[in-house]
C-alpha positions in Angstrom: 106.5 -28.2 73.2 105.9 -29.8 69.8 104.8 -28.6 66.5 102.9 -30.5 63.8 101.0 -29.8 60.6 97.6 -31.5 61.2 96.4 -34.1 58.8 92.7 -34.3 58.2 92.9 -37.3 55.9 95.8 -39.1 57.7 94.4 -41.2 60.5 97.4 -42.2 62.5 100.0 -39.7 61.2 98.8 -36.8 63.4 99.2 -39.0 66.5 102.6 -40.1 65.3 103.6 -36.4 64.9 102.5 -35.7 68.4 104.5 -38.6 69.8 107.6 -37.8 67.9 107.4 -34.0 68.4 108.1 -33.5 64.7 106.6 -31.3 62.0 104.3 -33.0 59.6 103.1 -31.6 56.3 99.5 -31.6 55.5 97.3 -31.1 52.5 95.3 -28.4 54.4 98.5 -26.4 55.2 97.6 -26.1 58.9 100.5 -25.8 61.3 100.1 -26.9 64.9 102.2 -26.1 67.9 101.8 -26.6 71.6 103.2 -24.5 74.5 102.7 -24.5 78.2 101.0 -21.7 80.0 102.7 -19.2 82.2 105.9 -19.1 80.2 107.9 -15.8 80.1 107.4 -13.4 77.3 109.5 -14.4 74.3 109.4 -18.1 75.0 109.9 -20.3 72.0 106.7 -21.8 70.5 107.8 -23.1 67.1 110.2 -22.5 64.2 107.7 -20.8 61.8 110.3 -19.9 59.2 111.4 -23.6 58.9 107.8 -24.8 58.8 107.0 -22.3 56.0 110.2 -23.4 54.1 111.8 -20.0 54.6 115.1 -18.7 56.0 114.7 -16.4 59.0 115.8 -13.3 57.0 113.0 -14.0 54.5 110.3 -13.3 57.2 110.8 -9.6 56.8 111.7 -9.7 53.1 108.5 -11.5 52.1 106.3 -9.6 54.5 105.5 -12.5 56.8 103.3 -11.3 59.7 100.4 -12.3 62.0 97.1 -11.0 60.7 94.6 -12.6 63.2 91.9 -10.3 64.6 90.2 -10.2 67.9 91.8 -10.4 71.3 95.2 -9.1 72.2 97.9 -10.9 70.3 99.4 -13.6 72.4 102.2 -14.4 70.0 104.7 -12.6 67.9 107.4 -13.4 65.3 111.1 -13.2 66.1 112.7 -12.0 62.7 116.2 -12.9 63.9 115.6 -16.5 64.7 112.5 -17.1 62.5 110.6 -18.4 65.6 107.1 -17.9 66.8 107.3 -16.7 70.4 105.0 -15.7 73.2 104.1 -12.0 73.2 103.2 -12.1 76.9 102.6 -14.5 79.8 99.6 -16.7 78.9 97.1 -17.8 81.6 95.3 -20.8 80.2 92.5 -20.5 82.8 91.8 -16.9 81.8 91.9 -17.8 78.2 89.9 -21.0 78.0 88.4 -21.5 81.5 87.8 -25.3 81.9 87.6 -26.2 78.2 89.7 -29.5 78.0 91.5 -28.6 74.8 92.6 -24.9 74.7 93.4 -24.0 71.2 94.4 -20.6 69.9 94.2 -20.1 66.1 96.2 -17.4 64.4 96.7 -16.7 60.7 100.2 -16.1 59.2 100.3 -14.0 56.0 103.1 -14.4 53.5 102.4 -11.0 51.8 104.4 -11.3 48.6 102.4 -14.4 47.7 99.1 -13.3 49.4 99.0 -16.7 51.0 97.4 -17.4 54.5 98.6 -20.2 56.7 96.5 -21.2 59.7 98.5 -21.9 62.8 96.9 -23.7 65.7 98.6 -23.5 69.1 97.5 -25.7 72.0 98.0 -24.0 75.4 98.9 -26.8 77.8 97.8 -26.6 81.4 100.3 -26.6 84.2 99.3 -27.2 87.8 99.3 -23.6 88.9 96.0 -23.5 90.8 95.0 -25.4 94.0 91.4 -26.5 94.6 89.5 -23.9 96.5 86.3 -23.9 98.4 83.9 -20.9 98.3 84.4 -20.4 102.0 87.0 -21.5 104.5 84.4 -22.7 107.0 81.0 -24.4 106.6 78.4 -24.8 109.3 75.9 -27.7 109.0 73.0 -28.2 111.4 71.8 -31.8 111.8 68.8 -32.9 113.9 69.7 -35.5 116.4 67.0 -37.8 115.2 68.5 -38.0 111.7 68.8 -41.6 110.8 72.2 -43.1 109.8 72.8 -43.1 106.1 71.4 -39.6 105.6 73.5 -37.6 103.2 74.4 -33.9 103.5 75.6 -32.1 100.4 78.7 -30.0 100.9 79.9 -27.0 98.9 82.1 -28.1 96.1 85.7 -27.0 95.6 86.8 -25.4 92.3 90.1 -25.9 90.5 90.4 -23.8 87.3 93.1 -26.2 86.0 92.0 -29.0 83.6 92.7 -32.7 83.2 94.9 -34.3 85.8 95.7 -30.9 87.3 92.0 -30.3 88.1 90.1 -31.4 91.2 90.5 -35.2 91.5 89.3 -36.3 95.0 88.1 -35.4 98.4 89.2 -36.7 101.8 87.5 -36.3 105.1 89.4 -36.1 108.4 89.0 -39.2 110.6 86.0 -39.2 112.9 83.4 -41.5 114.5 80.2 -40.3 113.0 80.6 -39.2 109.4 82.0 -40.7 106.2 82.5 -39.1 102.8 80.6 -39.9 99.6 81.6 -38.3 96.3 79.1 -38.3 93.4 80.5 -37.9 89.9 78.2 -36.6 87.2 78.5 -36.9 83.4 80.2 -33.5 83.1 83.1 -34.7 85.3 82.1 -32.6 88.3 82.5 -34.2 91.8 80.0 -33.4 94.5 81.0 -34.3 98.1 78.4 -35.4 100.6 78.7 -36.1 104.3 77.1 -39.5 105.2 75.9 -40.0 108.7 77.2 -43.3 109.9 75.8 -43.5 113.4 73.0 -41.8 115.3 73.8 -38.5 116.9 73.3 -37.7 120.5 73.1 -33.9 121.1 73.5 -34.4 124.8 76.7 -36.3 124.3 78.3 -34.1 121.7 76.7 -31.0 120.3 79.4 -29.9 117.8 81.6 -32.0 115.5 84.7 -30.4 113.9 85.6 -31.9 110.5 88.1 -31.1 107.8 87.4 -31.8 104.1 90.5 -31.8 101.9 90.1 -31.3 98.1 93.2 -32.4 96.1 94.2 -32.2 92.4 96.3 -34.8 90.5 99.2 -32.5 89.6 102.8 -33.0 90.4 103.3 -31.7 93.1 99.7 -32.2 94.4 97.9 -29.0 95.4 95.0 -29.1 97.9 92.5 -26.9 99.7 90.7 -27.3 103.1 87.2 -26.7 104.2 86.6 -26.6 107.9 83.1 -28.1 108.7 81.3 -27.5 111.9 78.4 -29.9 112.5 75.9 -28.6 115.0 73.5 -31.2 116.3 69.9 -30.0 116.4 66.6 -31.4 117.3 64.7 -32.9 114.3 64.8 -31.3 110.8 64.4 -34.3 108.7 63.4 -32.8 105.3 65.6 -30.7 103.0 63.9 -28.2 100.6 63.1 -29.6 97.1 63.1 -27.6 93.9 60.0 -28.1 91.7 62.3 -29.3 88.9 66.0 -30.2 88.9 66.7 -28.2 85.8 65.3 -24.9 84.5 65.7 -23.8 80.9 65.2 -20.2 79.6 66.1 -18.4 76.4 66.7 -14.6 76.3 67.7 -12.1 73.6 71.1 -10.6 74.1 69.7 -7.0 73.9 67.3 -7.2 76.9 67.8 -4.4 79.3 69.5 -4.8 82.7 67.0 -5.7 85.4 64.9 -7.9 83.2 63.4 -10.9 85.1 64.3 -14.2 83.5 62.3 -16.7 85.6 61.4 -17.5 89.2 62.6 -20.8 90.8 60.7 -22.4 93.6 61.6 -25.0 96.3 59.3 -26.3 99.0 60.1 -27.9 102.4 57.5 -30.2 104.1 58.8 -29.3 107.5 57.2 -26.6 109.6 58.3 -23.3 111.1 62.0 -22.5 111.0 62.8 -25.9 109.5 60.6 -25.0 106.5 62.0 -21.5 105.9 63.6 -21.7 102.4 66.2 -19.3 101.1 67.8 -19.4 97.7 71.5 -19.2 97.1 73.4 -18.6 93.8 76.5 -20.8 93.5 79.3 -18.4 92.9 81.6 -20.8 91.2 83.4 -20.0 89.0 82.5 -16.4 89.9 81.4 -14.5 86.7 77.9 -15.8 87.0 77.3 -13.7 90.1 78.4 -10.6 88.1 75.8 -11.2 85.4 72.8 -12.8 87.2 71.0 -12.1 90.4 69.0 -14.6 92.5 66.6 -13.1 95.0 67.2 -15.1 98.1 63.6 -14.8 99.3 61.5 -14.9 96.1 63.7 -17.0 93.9 63.4 -14.5 91.1 66.4 -14.5 88.7 67.2 -11.2 86.9 69.9 -9.7 84.8 72.6 -7.6 86.5 74.8 -6.9 83.4 74.1 -6.6 79.7 74.4 -9.8 77.8 76.4 -10.2 74.7 75.9 -13.2 72.5 79.3 -12.7 71.0 80.9 -13.1 74.4 78.9 -16.0 75.7 75.9 -17.8 74.1 75.2 -20.1 77.0 75.2 -20.0 80.8 74.8 -22.8 83.4 73.7 -21.3 86.7 73.9 -23.6 89.8 71.5 -22.7 92.6 70.7 -24.0 96.1 67.7 -24.0 98.3 68.4 -24.1 102.0 66.0 -24.4 104.9 66.4 -22.8 108.3 68.5 -25.4 109.9 70.8 -25.8 106.9 69.5 -28.7 104.8 69.8 -27.9 101.2 69.2 -29.2 97.7 70.6 -28.2 94.3 69.2 -27.4 90.8 70.6 -25.6 87.8 69.3 -23.0 85.3 70.4 -23.3 81.7 70.3 -19.9 80.0 70.5 -19.7 76.2 71.4 -16.3 74.9 69.8 -15.5 71.5 71.6 -13.5 68.9 70.3 -10.3 67.5 71.8 -8.5 64.5 73.7 -5.9 66.5 77.1 -6.2 64.7 77.8 -4.9 61.2 80.3 -6.9 59.2 83.9 -5.8 59.5 86.2 -5.5 56.5 89.9 -5.5 57.1 92.4 -4.9 54.3 95.1 -7.5 55.2 97.4 -6.9 52.3 97.2 -4.3 49.4 98.9 -3.6 46.1 98.3 0.1 45.4 99.3 0.0 41.7 99.3 -2.5 38.9 100.5 -2.4 35.3 97.9 -2.1 32.6 97.1 -5.1 30.4 98.1 -7.4 33.2 97.0 -11.0 33.4 93.4 -11.5 34.4 93.2 -12.7 38.0 96.1 -10.5 39.2 95.8 -10.0 43.0 95.1 -6.5 44.2 94.3 -7.1 47.9 93.6 -9.7 50.5 90.6 -8.8 52.7 89.3 -10.3 55.8 85.5 -10.1 56.3 84.0 -10.9 59.7 80.7 -10.6 61.5 80.6 -11.3 65.2 76.9 -12.3 65.0 75.8 -15.9 64.4 73.5 -17.7 62.1 72.0 -15.6 59.3 73.1 -12.5 61.2 76.7 -13.6 60.8 76.4 -14.8 57.2 78.2 -12.2 55.1 78.2 -11.5 51.4 80.9 -9.2 50.1 80.9 -7.6 46.6 82.5 -4.9 44.5 80.2 -1.9 43.9 79.7 -0.5 40.5 80.6 -1.8 37.1 84.4 -2.2 37.6 86.8 -4.7 36.1 87.4 -6.5 39.5 86.0 -9.5 41.3 86.3 -11.2 44.6 87.6 -14.8 45.0 87.1 -16.8 48.1 90.3 -17.8 49.9 90.3 -19.6 53.2 87.9 -19.0 56.1 86.6 -15.5 55.9 89.4 -14.2 53.5 88.8 -13.0 50.0 91.2 -12.0 47.2 90.4 -9.0 45.2 91.6 -9.7 41.6 91.3 -8.2 38.2 88.4 -9.5 36.1 89.6 -8.1 32.8 92.7 -6.5 31.4 93.1 -2.8 32.4 93.8 0.0 30.0 95.5 3.1 31.6 94.6 5.2 28.5 90.9 4.7 29.4 91.1 4.8 33.2 94.3 5.6 35.1 92.9 5.4 38.6 90.2 3.3 40.2 88.4 4.0 43.4 87.1 0.5 44.4 84.3 0.3 46.9 83.7 -3.0 48.7 80.5 -3.6 50.6 79.9 -6.4 53.1 76.3 -7.2 54.1 75.0 -9.7 56.6 71.9 -11.8 56.4 70.1 -10.2 59.3 66.7 -8.5 59.2 67.2 -5.7 58.6 70.7 -6.4 57.2 73.7 -4.4 58.3 76.5 -3.5 56.0 79.9 -1.9 55.9 81.8 -0.3 53.1 85.5 0.3 52.6 87.4 1.9 49.7 90.6 1.1 47.9 92.5 3.4 45.5 94.3 1.6 42.7 96.7 3.3 40.3 97.2 1.8 36.8 100.8 1.8 35.7 101.4 2.7 32.1 103.1 0.3 29.7 104.2 1.2 26.2 101.3 -0.2 24.3 100.5 2.7 22.0 102.7 3.9 19.2 102.7 7.6 18.3 100.1 8.5 15.7 99.9 11.4 13.2 96.5 13.1 12.7 96.9 12.8 8.9 98.0 10.0 6.6 100.3 12.4 4.6 101.3 16.0 4.6 102.2 18.5 1.9 104.5 21.5 2.6 105.6 24.3 0.4 108.8 26.4 0.3 109.7 29.2 -2.1 112.9 28.7 -3.9 115.9 30.9 -3.0 114.9 30.4 0.6 117.5 31.4 3.3 119.3 28.5 4.9 117.8 27.4 8.2 114.3 28.5 7.2 111.5 26.8 8.9 109.5 24.8 6.4 106.8 22.9 8.2 105.9 21.3 11.5 104.5 17.8 12.2 103.0 16.7 15.5 102.2 13.1 16.6 100.2 12.1 19.7 100.8 9.2 22.1 98.1 8.4 24.7 100.7 6.7 27.0 102.4 8.6 29.8 105.9 9.8 30.8 108.7 8.2 28.7 106.2 6.1 26.9 104.6 9.3 25.5 107.8 11.3 25.0 108.1 11.6 21.2 111.2 12.2 19.0 111.1 12.9 15.3 113.5 11.8 12.6 113.7 11.7 8.8 114.3 8.4 7.0 117.6 8.7 5.2 117.5 8.9 1.4 119.5 10.5 -1.4 118.5 13.3 -3.8 120.5 13.9 -7.0 123.3 11.8 -5.5 123.5 13.8 -2.3 122.1 12.6 1.1 118.7 13.9 2.0 120.1 15.1 5.3 122.1 17.7 3.5 118.9 19.3 2.2 116.5 19.3 5.1 116.6 18.4 8.9 113.9 18.0 11.5 114.0 19.0 15.2 113.8 15.8 17.1 111.8 17.3 19.9 109.4 19.7 18.2 108.9 18.1 14.7 109.8 21.4 13.0 111.3 20.8 9.5 114.2 23.1 8.4 115.9 23.8 5.1 119.6 23.3 5.1 120.2 24.9 1.7 118.6 27.3 -0.6 116.4 25.5 -3.1 116.3 26.2 -6.9 113.0 25.4 -8.5 114.8 25.0 -11.8 116.9 22.1 -10.3 114.1 20.2 -8.7 110.6 20.9 -7.8 109.6 18.5 -5.1 111.0 16.2 -2.4 109.4 13.1 -0.9 110.2 12.7 2.8 109.3 10.0 5.3 109.0 11.3 8.9 109.3 8.8 11.8 107.8 9.5 15.3 109.2 7.3 18.0 108.3 7.2 21.7 110.9 6.6 24.5 109.4 3.4 25.8 111.3 0.2 26.2 111.1 -1.1 23.6 110.2 2.1 21.7 107.2 2.1 19.3 107.1 4.3 16.2 105.0 5.2 13.2 105.7 6.9 9.9 104.0 9.6 7.7 104.9 10.8 4.3 105.6 14.5 3.6 105.7 15.9 0.1 107.8 19.1 0.0 107.1 21.3 -3.0 109.5 24.0 -4.1 107.6 27.1 -5.2 109.0 29.0 -8.2 110.3 32.6 -7.7 110.9 35.1 -10.5 114.6 34.7 -10.4 115.3 34.3 -14.2 115.0 37.0 -16.7 113.7 36.2 -20.2 116.4 34.8 -22.5 116.3 35.9 -26.2 117.0 33.0 -28.5 116.4 34.9 -31.8 117.8 37.0 -33.2 121.0 35.6 -31.8 123.7 38.0 -30.9 126.5 37.7 -33.6 129.8 36.4 -32.3 132.0 38.3 -34.8 130.8 41.8 -33.9 128.8 42.2 -37.1 125.2 43.3 -37.0 122.5 41.1 -38.2 120.1 42.7 -40.7 116.5 41.8 -41.3 115.1 42.6 -44.8 111.8 44.4 -45.5 110.9 45.2 -49.2 109.5 48.7 -49.8 106.6 47.1 -51.4 105.6 45.4 -48.2 102.0 45.9 -47.2 101.0 46.8 -43.7 101.2 43.7 -41.5 104.1 42.3 -43.4 106.1 39.9 -41.1 109.6 41.3 -41.0 111.0 38.9 -38.3 110.1 37.3 -35.0 111.8 37.8 -31.7 112.0 34.4 -29.9 112.6 34.3 -26.1 112.2 31.8 -23.3 112.1 32.1 -19.5 113.4 29.3 -17.2 110.9 30.1 -14.6 107.4 28.7 -14.6 103.8 30.0 -14.5 103.4 33.7 -14.6 107.1 34.1 -14.0 107.6 32.5 -17.5 104.7 34.2 -19.2 106.3 36.7 -21.7 105.1 39.9 -23.3 106.8 41.7 -26.1 106.8 45.4 -26.9 108.6 47.9 -29.0 110.7 49.9 -26.7 112.3 52.3 -29.3 112.3 52.8 -33.1 114.2 55.0 -35.4 110.9 55.6 -37.3 108.1 55.5 -34.9 104.9 54.1 -36.2 106.6 52.1 -39.0 106.8 48.8 -37.2 104.8 47.0 -34.5 105.6 44.0 -32.3 103.1 41.3 -31.3 102.4 41.4 -27.6 102.4 37.7 -27.1 104.1 36.4 -30.3 107.1 38.7 -30.6 106.4 39.1 -34.3 107.8 42.3 -35.9 105.4 43.5 -38.6 105.1 46.6 -40.7 102.5 48.9 -39.3 102.0 50.9 -42.5 103.1 50.9 -46.1 106.7 51.9 -46.6 107.4 55.2 -48.3 110.3 56.4 -50.4 111.2 58.8 -47.7 111.6 56.0 -45.2 115.3 55.5 -44.5 116.9 52.3 -45.8 118.1 51.4 -42.3 115.6 51.1 -39.5 116.7 50.5 -35.9 114.3 48.8 -33.5 114.7 48.0 -29.8 112.3 45.2 -28.7 111.7 44.5 -24.9 110.7 41.0 -23.6 109.2 41.1 -20.1 107.9 38.3 -17.9 104.9 38.6 -15.4 106.7 37.9 -12.2 106.7 40.2 -9.1 108.8 42.2 -9.7 108.9 41.5 -13.5 112.2 40.9 -15.3 112.9 41.8 -18.9 115.5 41.6 -21.7 115.9 43.8 -24.8 117.2 43.2 -28.3 118.2 45.7 -31.0 117.1 44.9 -34.5 118.4 46.4 -37.8 115.9 46.3 -40.6 117.0 47.1 -44.2 114.3 48.6 -46.4 114.7 47.9 -50.2 112.7 46.6 -53.1 115.6 44.6 -54.6 118.3 42.6 -53.0 121.0 44.2 -55.2 120.0 47.5 -53.9 120.4 46.2 -50.4 123.8 44.6 -51.2 125.0 47.8 -52.9 124.1 49.8 -49.9 125.3 47.3 -47.3 128.8 48.9 -47.3 127.3 52.2 -46.5 125.3 50.8 -43.6 126.9 51.5 -40.4 126.1 49.4 -37.4 123.0 50.8 -35.8 124.0 49.3 -32.5 127.0 48.1 -30.8 127.1 44.4 -29.9 126.1 45.1 -26.4 123.0 46.8 -27.6 121.3 43.4 -27.3 121.0 43.1 -23.5 119.0 41.9 -20.7 117.7 44.3 -18.1 115.3 44.4 -15.3 112.4 46.9 -15.7 111.4 48.2 -12.4 108.0 49.3 -11.4 
């Protein structure tokens, strides 16, 4: 057996390949082998792995397999040796009948490349059949007046082999009255005829026994015998004659069983028994008699079995007309079967990729499909297309194969799964169609960074917060899936007042919740500027940032601080002077205080908490000014003691008090003279800060 890649453009190279038994490479990529029929199952056909440029182990790894449709697979792949072998015993005669060149075409798919290689295998004939006559014996009746030279057609032998192994010649046994003539027609058929060489004399010899031997040209030669008995009769000198040597008829494949096709007719100019014509169907090669019936009396030809254009589109029926004594003539009927659109297209998914990554290259292969319609002509012309507005298209491959590929880039975030419907329609009237469906999953790639819903955030935290307090929560979204959408949060490292930012706040990497790591003091700093990063877990990871302004809210944690009058450091009591001549509203002094808080927490109010002479002095609510409320009288004591309270407006409010000593005198010498007698009206700690509860 030989193998060869056929060359459609190389004239002599294909012949050279056949002679050398070598593998030739061709532009069409077609591989040709030859193998004899009747070999055992598993017989070597060709080294398909070598011819595909693969190692035997790569057949399985790369998904190399036979994908041809139709009849039972005659061949299989041996993954250990990389060989193409027979899958069963092959009978060439059953497979191709008498077609001279018996070719079987199969397609080899290399799945990981979605490539199809056409392999053509020639089934070579062996001489496994002998010529065979329809019957073992033949009786011929010949009138004794038949003139020498008259020819008598004989049933032909049939040998299902082809070429030299088929029927080659006939040989007649030696005798005194008959010779053998063999007529060869353009189709190669050989028709034997007995030729009368000398006049018969029934009275001398009524029966002649002859043997016709049919031989083929095989090695060894096979032969078959037909025993001919010639009975000599009185004159029947005219055989029946058909009205035409060839009849032609066309019939639709879907006509019902029993339909009459035509009626043949033959006439015989003899009379009586010699003119009685009967019609005979030549039963070679045998299947004709199963499909067609010839009425032996009327010559009507009808259908015995349903026709199928896809099985056979043409029949040649050989018929005979025989008169009573046995003279016969031949004709043939040529039946053309017309196709009707009775087969819908077939779609076969030969290879399929069930998932592809998004944003893949345009033209990425999804599937290899085989589209086939068993009808012919327009009925077998198939168009296949993708239903709906989907980002896929079909590209023609070889023969009836198409590749389903991506027409545009895919985006999983828009559509994560496609249900692709393919429809194949033929050109019949009405057209027939078939649909098949493919589910394709789009694999996510990390093509989207996390995004925050806002460009920036503001968060607030009261000062004096407990450590570990939750401050704020940020959330980012990522339209990808799985790890590509798994988000972690982090703070961009920075410093604040010389300390790392991470010592002030932290963020939960999974939830995005921001926590305080220390208690904040509004009086130290009032805001922090943070940069939050959201990163996904893709490879490589993608990220985005958002700014977060953290504002510290003031709490009323500082009581008012009195700046004036300042508390003496030597233990003495400061004295404010007020002349006795002072009019009501006279400014005696002013209490000055500040509060380190802000807002309402630092808004101060002043009031007179206690006085040694009620009604003599007043304190400005917002100014802290101590003024006389009435004119001073002689009876008013020289020394007046006042306790002034300063209170903020926080919740709860905090306050501080100060004790003032006011000396009342018209003249300074009077004051100085009496200073010695003035006892401290308050101890140093009388000026104090206290909280006033509510």
